[in-house]
N, C-alpha and C positions, 0 to 999 in steps of 0.2 A: 164482244168486236164491235171492231170499228173499221166504218168504211168512210173513206173522205172523197168529194171529188171537188178538183181544183180548175175554175176557169179562168180566164185573164184578169178575171175583175174580182173572182169571189170565191170562198172556202165553203163547203155545205159540209156538214158532219153527220151523220147517221151513226149513231151507237144500240146495239143491238144484241141480243143472245137468244139460245133456246129454251122457252120453257113448256115443259111437256112435250118436245118432242117437237116444238114449232117454235118457227121464228119470230120472236117479238120484237118490235119498233119501242125503244124507250126512251128515244130523242132524236130531233132532226133541226138542226140548224144552220143558218146561214149566216154570212160575216161579208161583210165587204172590206175588199182590198182598199189601203186609203192610198194605193200606187199598182197602177196596173201592171201585170208582169213583163208585158209587153215592151214596156217604159225602161222597167230597171235590169234585166234578165241578164245584161253582162256586170250588174253591180250585186258582188257577193256580201257586203252589207245593207244593203238596199233589200235584196231579197230577205235574208235573216231578219232585220227589222220587221219586213212587211207579214212575213209569215207568222213571226213570234205575236205580233202585237194580236194578231187574228184568232191566234189559238186560246189568246189569254181571255178573250171574249167568251170562250166556249165553257159554261159550267162543267165542272168534272172530269175535263180533260186530262188536270194533274194527278188525278188519280187512275188511271188508266196503264198501271203498270202489268208487264207483260203480258198485254191485248196483242191479240192479232190485227193486224192492221195491214187494210186495202187500198191504196191512193187511186183515184180514176182521173186519168187528163182527159180534158174537155178537145174538141176538136183543133182548138185554134196552139194549143201547145204543143204539136205533134206536126210535123210536115210527112207527107205520103209520098211514095214513088214506086215504082218496081224496077226490077231488072232482067232483060230475057237473059236466058242463059245457053240458048242453042241448043246443041247435042251433047252439051257438058255432062257428064256423070260421074266423073270421079270426085270424089271428095275435095282433095286438094286442089285440084283444077278449080275447080267452082269457086271457093274459096279466095282463093289467088286473083279468079276474075271480079268477084264481087266487089274488093277490095280496089283494081284498079279502076274498077268505071265510079266508084265512089269518090275517089280522089279526083277523076275526071270531071265528075259533075258538082263535084261541091266545094274545089279549091280549099282554099282557106278555111271556108266556115267548117271543115270537116272536124277542127281542132276542135270546136264547139257542141258537138253533134256526136251521141249514140245510136247506134242501127241494130234493130232486130229485125230479121228477116223470117217471114213465113212461107215457104216453099208451096207451089203448085205444080202443075205438068207443063205449066207452057212457060212460066217465069216466077220469079222472086219479088214478091211484096214486100213492102219495108214501110217499118215506122221510123222517124231521126227523132231521136231525144233532147231536148236541151240539156244538157251535162252540167250547167253548172246551178240550173233553176233546182235540179233533181239532186244533186247531190249535196247540196245547201238543206234542202227540206229532207232528205235523210238522217244528216246529222241531229237537226230539230226534232224529227218523229223517236229518233234514237235516243235522246236526252230523255224525251218523255215518258221511254220505257218501252215503246212500242216494240214487238217483236215481229221476224218473219214479214216483213214489212213488203207488197207487192206491188207494181206497179202497172196498171195495163191501160190501154187506148180506151176511151170510151167507147168507141165502133165495137169491139169486138164482145161486148155485152149482150148483143143484139142478133147474133146468131141464133138460129130457131135448133127444131132437135131435127128437122132435116137437114142433108148434105148441103144442102142450096136456097138459099134467101136472099131478099134484099131490104136495105134500112133506109128509110128518108130522112133526113135533115133539112129544116130552115136555112136559107142561106139570104137574107134579104127577102126579095121578091123571086128570089128563084130556090129550088131545092138541089141537095146535094145527095145523088145515089150511091149508096157503099155495097157491093154487092159479093154472098158469100159462093164461089164457085168451084167447082170440083177441076179446072182449070187454074185456078188462083183466083185472089181478091184483085176486083177490079172495080174502080168510082169514075164518076161523073158528076158534072154541074146542068143540069137541066134547067131551060127557061121558052120562055114564051113571047116573041116580038112578033108584031103583026099578024096574028094568028099562027106564025109558024114555031113549031117548038126548035130549039137548038141546043145542041151538046157541046160543053165547053171543059177546061180543065180535066180533059181524059189522062186516066190512069188504066192503061189496057188496050183491050182491042172493043173500038168503041159498037161495030158489026156485031162481036159475041155480047154486050153489055145489051141492046138494042131486041137481040134475040132471046136474051130470059125475058126482058120485057115484057114481051109478045108471048112468054112460054105461060099458059095457064097455069101450070104445074109450079112455076117458080113464084113463092109467097113472097110480100113483099109490106114490111111494115113501118109504122110511124114512130118515129122515136119523141115525136109532137105535133100536133097541128097541122098540118099542112095546109093551108087556104084553097091553092091552086094544084091541088095534087090531082084532082077528078079533073081537069081541065086538060091538065099536060099528058096524064095517061089515063087515057079516056076508057081502054079497052080491059083496063087493070083495075082490081078490085084492091083496096089496100085496107090493110089491118091494124085498128088501133091498138096501142100497147095499153093496159091495165096497170096503173103503179101497184104495186105493194099486194098483188093478187097473192092470197095463199100466207099473207105474213099480218099478224095482231097488230093494228096500227091503231087501237082506241083510244090511246092517251095523247096521239098526237094532232095536231091540227095540220089537215092536209090542204087548207084553203088557202096557207100561207103565197105570197109571191112569188113562189119558183115556178121555172119554165120546166113544161112537160117533161122535154129530156132529161132533165136531172133527176126528176120523180119518179120515170121508169128506168133510169139507170142505178140510180140505188137500188132499187127495188128487186132490180135483176141480179145486181151484183150479191143481194143479201141471198137469194133464190139459189141462184150457182156458185155459192159460197165453195160446195164442197168440190166443183171443178174448178174453181181458181183458186181455191188455197195453194201457196208455193208454187204459183207460177207466177215468174217476175220476168214483165217482158223491157226493163231496163236492167242490165248487170254490167258492172262500169270496172274494171275492165274485164271482158269473158268472152268466150269461143265457146259456142257448143253446141256438137250436131248427134242427136238422136236417133235409135236404128228405126226406122220405118217399119218394118215387118215387127218387131217387137212392141211396140208401141201399139200398132193395130190390133196386134193379136191382144194384150193387154185390155186397149179400150175397150173393145168388142166382148169380150171374153168377162170382164166386170159387168157388164150390160146385161149380158145373160143371167150371169149368178145373182144379182139382185133382188132380194124378194123386197114386195112394197111393205111388208111387215115389220122391216129392218129399224130399229131405234136407228134417226137420222143420226143423231149425236157419236155412235157406237158406227156408225158405217162411214162418220168421216174421218173417226179417228183409225179403222183398220185400213181403207181404201182409198184414203185422199192420193196416195202415190199413184194409185191405178186411173184418178178421176180427175188427174191435176190437167188433162187435154181437152180442149172443146172437141166434137168431132169431127169438122175439118181440120183439126191439125194432125199432119203425119209428121210433122217433124220440126223443131226449131232450129235457126243458126242466129246466136246471137254476135252480133260483132261491135265491140269498140275500138277504135281507131286511136 
C-alpha cells in the first residue's frame, strides 16, 4: 500500500504492507516541491510539473501498479466551515439550503472548490477542497497505476476510539484545537496575550468548545509537540501521540527532519487502514447521503462481532465496507458544485 501526505511545500510518501498480520513500513520519503502549491494552485501545468517532478524522486514509485492509494491533505490545503441547518430534517431541503448557503458564502470562488459535509446534531461541518489541484493529482496517480485513491483531510486521523475528543496543531505561537463532538465538529485558534487566553478563528459555538476543554472526560491529543500547551490549557492533560505504534519500522530512520504531525498522521493512516479504505472525502462531482440507522447498525454490529484473533488482512477484505466509517460519522453528504 502507498500513503501520501501533501503539504503546501512537500510530498511525503510511506510505502507499507502486511507481513504475518502486522503492518510493516518499507519506505518513508520526503520530497520538497520546487514551487509552493499555494502559488501555482490555479496553474494546471504548474501543478502537473511540480507533482510529477516530486514523484520522480521517489524510488520504486513507478512499480506501484494496482496499489491502493491514500492521499492525506495537510491543514493548509483545505478550508473549513460549518452551516447551521436549524430545524430542517428533510433531505432535499437540507441539500438545497446547503447549496444556497455555499453560493452566498463563497461567491465566484465556489467554482474552484468542492465541499464534503459531515453532519452533527447542531450543524453540518465541511471541508472545502481545491478542485484543480486534486483533479490534477488524481490524473497523475491514476497514470502511475494507483487504484481506489482516497483523499482524506489530516484532521480526521486524530479521532480517538471514544466518541468525543480534541486534537491540537501548532500554528506559529498559537495552537489550533479541532474538536470531535456528538454535536458536530468544531474548532478554534487558542493564543495567549498578556497572560490572557484568547479564542479566535472560531468554527462552532465557543462556549461549547470551552466546556469540552474543561471536561475531564474529553481527551485532547497532540498532533505535534506544542510548547505552550500546558500554559494555555492548565487544567487539561494533553496526550502525546506515538508515531507508528504497533507498526514495524526496523528499516526506517525515524530521526529524519520530518514534523511530528506528519509522522503521527502517516502512522495513524496505516493503523486505521481498514477504517479509511474506500472512504473518499473528495468526490467530483458527487452527492451522497447515507442511511443513518443502517450505518450505525453496521458500525456497532461489526465492532461486536470482531474477534481479536481474526487475521487482519482477511478482516480488511471481508469487512471493509462495514469499517469504512469512523465512530463519529453517522452519515456523509458529499457536494461538488
